[in-house]
N, C-alpha and C positions, 0 to 999 in steps of 0.2 A: 610121035603121037598125032592122032588125027584130031581135027577141030571138033569132031563129034564126041570126043572123049571128055571135053571140057564140060563141067557142070554149069548150069545157069546160076546166076548170082543168087536167086532165091534158094536153090538147092545148097549152095555153099553156106549161105547164112543159116539154113536149117541145121546143117551139120555142126556149124560153129556153136549155135545155141544149144544143141544137144550136148556138146562137150562142156560148155560153160555151166550147164545145168546139172552135170554129173550123170546124164542119161547113158553115156558111154564111159565105161571104166578104163581109164588109162593111168599109168603110174607117174605122170608128170603134169605140170600145168604150164610147161614151156614148150609150145608147139605153134606151128603154122599149118595151114591147109594148102595143098597143091591145087592147081586149077581143076584137077580131077576129083578133089575132095579127100585125097589121101592125107593122113596125119603125118606131118613132118616134125619129128621130135628133135629138139635142139638141147644141148647141155645148158644147164642153168648158168647164166653169166657169172663170171668171177667177180670178186670185190673190186679188183683193179679195173675190169671192164666197166662195171657200173659207175665207178668213180670218174672214168673218162667220159662216159655218156652223160653223167650229171654235170660235169664241167662244160661240156658242149651245150647242153640244154641251157645252162645259166648264161653262157656267152651269147647264144642266139637270142634269148630274151632281152639281154642288155643291149645288143646291137640292133635288133629288129623290133623290139617291143614284145609285149605279151602275146602269145603264150607258147612256150616250148614244153613238151611233155615227153616222158619216156615210155616206151613199150605200148603204143596205142595200135590196135589192129586196124588194117586197111584192106579193103576189097580192091584187088588189082586183076589184071589179065593173067597173072601167074598164080592166082589164088588169094587166100587171105594171108597177108604178110604182116610182120610186126617189126617196123623199124625201131632201132634203139632209141632214136630221138626224132620227134616230128615238131615242126613249127608252122604256124599260120596265124594270121591276125585274129584277134578276139572275135570280131564279127563273124568270121568263118566258123569258129568253134561253136558259136551260138546255134548253128544248124545241127551240130552233133550232140548237144547237151540233152536233147529230148529222147535219146535212144542209148541203150547199152550195146547196141550192135556195133560191129566194126564200121569205121568211116566208109562211106560209099564212094569216096574219092581220095586221091593221094594228097596229103598236105603240101603246101608251097615248098617246104624244105623237108626232106627225109635224110636221116643220117644212119649209116651203118658203121658200127665200131667193129673192126675185124677181130676175130678170135682165131686161134690156131686151126680150128676145124673148118673155117670158111674156105671155100674153093673159088677160083677165078670164075668158073662157069656159073656158079650159084650167085656170086656177087654181080656179074654182068646181067643175069636174068632179073635180079631185083632192081638194078639201076634202070633197065629198060621198062620194067613194070611200073615203077614209080613215075617215071617221066611220061609214059603213055597214060597213066592215071591222073595226070594234072600237075605233078610237081614241077616247079620252076628250076629247082636245083636239087641234086642228090650229092651228098657229101660222104666220102669214104675215109674213115680215120683208121690208120694202122696203129698197132700197139707199140710201134717204135716212134710215134709222133708224126708220121707223114699224113698229110691231109690232101685229098684229091677232090676236085669239084667236077661234077658232070651236069651238063645242060642239054637241051635238045640238039645243039650243034656239036656235041661231043665233049671230051674231057678237056679241062683247062687247069692251069696252075693257079689261077685266081678265081675268086668268087664273082659271079655276075651280079650278085646282090651287095657287093662291097664288104663282105664279111672278112674278118681277120681272126682266125681261130688259132689259139695258142694252147698247146697241151703242156702242162707243167711237167718238167722232167721227173718230179717226184711221183707222178702217176704212171710213168712208163715202165714197161717190162725191163727187167734187169738183164735179160738175155740179148 
C-alpha cells in the first residue's frame, strides 16, 4: 500500500459517522475501518470473549483507577480500531466526553482479547497502531489465559504499569 492510499483523519471520521448514522447500509454493527477507509467486518464477540473482556476491564479499574471501558473506537495510523478494553485516567476521558466520535488518540492501555479468527499479522498491526497512537501498554489476552504485554521497547512477560491480570479458569475456552 502506498502512503497516498491512506485517508486523512477527517475523511476516516466522515466515513465512521456515515456508518454510525446509518447512511451506509451494512449488515452488522461490528466493524472497524482500515486506514484506506475500507470497512473491516468482524464477527460479533462470543459471550465468553465478552466475559473475559469484562473481567479485564474490572481488573484495570481496580488496579489503575477509573475508567476502563469496552469497545471504544480509536483513530490510529491503521484506521479506526476498536480495542476490546481501553483504560485511561478520568481526566483524560473528560476530553472525550464532548464528542461521539472515536477517540483521537489511543488510550494509555489498550487490550485485545484474541478470538479464533485473529491472525498474528492483524494483531501485530494493532499493537503497533496503539503504541504509535499514544498507548503506554498494549495487552494481548489469549482465550487459554495467556497474557502478553507490549510497550514501546517490545514484548514483556510483565506489565510496565505493575498490572497483575488473572483470567478465571471458569472463563477460559474448554478446548
